[in-house]
C-alpha positions in Angstrom: -11.3 -5.5 50.0 -8.0 -3.8 49.1 -8.5 -1.1 51.6 -8.5 -3.8 54.4 -6.3 -6.4 52.8 -3.6 -7.8 54.8 -3.1 -9.3 58.2 -2.8 -5.9 60.1 -5.1 -3.4 58.4 -8.2 -4.5 60.3 -6.4 -4.7 63.6 -5.0 -1.0 63.0 -8.7 0.1 62.4 -9.8 -1.6 65.6 -7.1 -0.1 67.6 -8.0 3.4 66.3 -11.7 2.7 67.1 -10.8 3.1 70.8 -9.0 6.4 70.5 -6.6 8.5 68.6 -3.0 7.0 68.9 0.5 7.9 68.3 2.7 5.7 66.2 4.5 4.2 69.2 1.2 3.5 71.0 -0.1 1.5 68.0 3.2 -0.6 67.7 2.4 -1.5 71.6 -1.1 -2.3 70.9 -0.3 -4.6 67.9 2.5 -7.0 69.1 4.4 -8.5 66.1 3.8 -5.7 63.6 6.9 -4.3 62.4 7.6 -0.7 62.1 7.9 -0.8 58.4 4.7 -2.6 58.0 2.8 -0.3 60.3 4.0 2.8 58.7 3.2 1.4 55.2 -0.3 0.3 56.2 -1.1 3.8 58.0 0.0 5.5 54.7 -2.2 3.4 52.6 -5.1 3.8 55.0 -4.5 7.6 54.9 -4.4 7.6 51.2 -7.7 5.6 51.1 -9.4 8.3 53.4 -9.8 5.8 56.2 -7.3 7.2 58.6 -6.3 10.8 59.5 -2.8 11.8 60.2 -2.4 14.9 62.4 0.9 16.6 62.7 1.3 19.0 65.9 3.8 21.7 65.5 5.8 20.8 68.7 9.3 20.1 69.6 9.7 17.1 69.3 7.2 16.7 66.7 4.1 14.8 67.7 1.8 12.8 65.2 -1.6 11.2 66.0 -3.6 8.9 63.9 -7.4 8.7 64.1 -10.3 7.3 62.0 -12.1 9.4 59.5 -15.8 9.2 59.1 -15.5 6.7 56.4 -13.1 4.8 58.8 -15.7 4.8 61.5 -18.2 3.5 59.1 -15.8 0.7 57.9 -15.3 -0.4 61.4 -19.0 -0.5 62.0 -19.5 -2.7 58.8 -16.7 -4.9 60.1 -18.4 -5.5 63.5 -20.4 -8.3 62.4 -17.3 -10.0 60.9 -15.6 -9.7 64.3 -18.6 -11.1 66.0 -18.6 -14.1 63.7 -15.0 -14.6 64.3 -15.4 -14.7 68.1 -18.2 -17.1 67.8 -16.7 -19.5 65.3 -13.1 -19.2 65.5 -12.2 -18.0 69.1 -15.1 -19.7 70.6 -14.2 -23.2 69.2 -17.6 -23.8 67.7 -18.0 -27.1 65.9 -17.3 -26.8 62.1 
C-alpha cells in the first residue's frame, strides 16, 4: 500500500497508463497537484520500480516518464478498484 499511498500516486499511474508524459504534461493532467508533490511522488514511484524516468540528451533537456512492467501490472490490478469507485462513489449508488 505504501507504493500507491497518498492522494496523487494512483492518479499519476492512471495518467501514465495512457502514454509517456513530460513533467509539465502531468501537471496539466492533474489539476491541483503541486510541483513539489508531483516531483516527490514521481521520485518515489521510480525508486519503487513503478515509473521509468528517461532523460534525453537534448538542449533544452527533455525528461519523460512512463510505466515500467510492474507499473503496468499495478494499473491492471487497480482497474477493479477504479470500476468500484465509478459505480459506488461517482455513480451515486445507494449506500
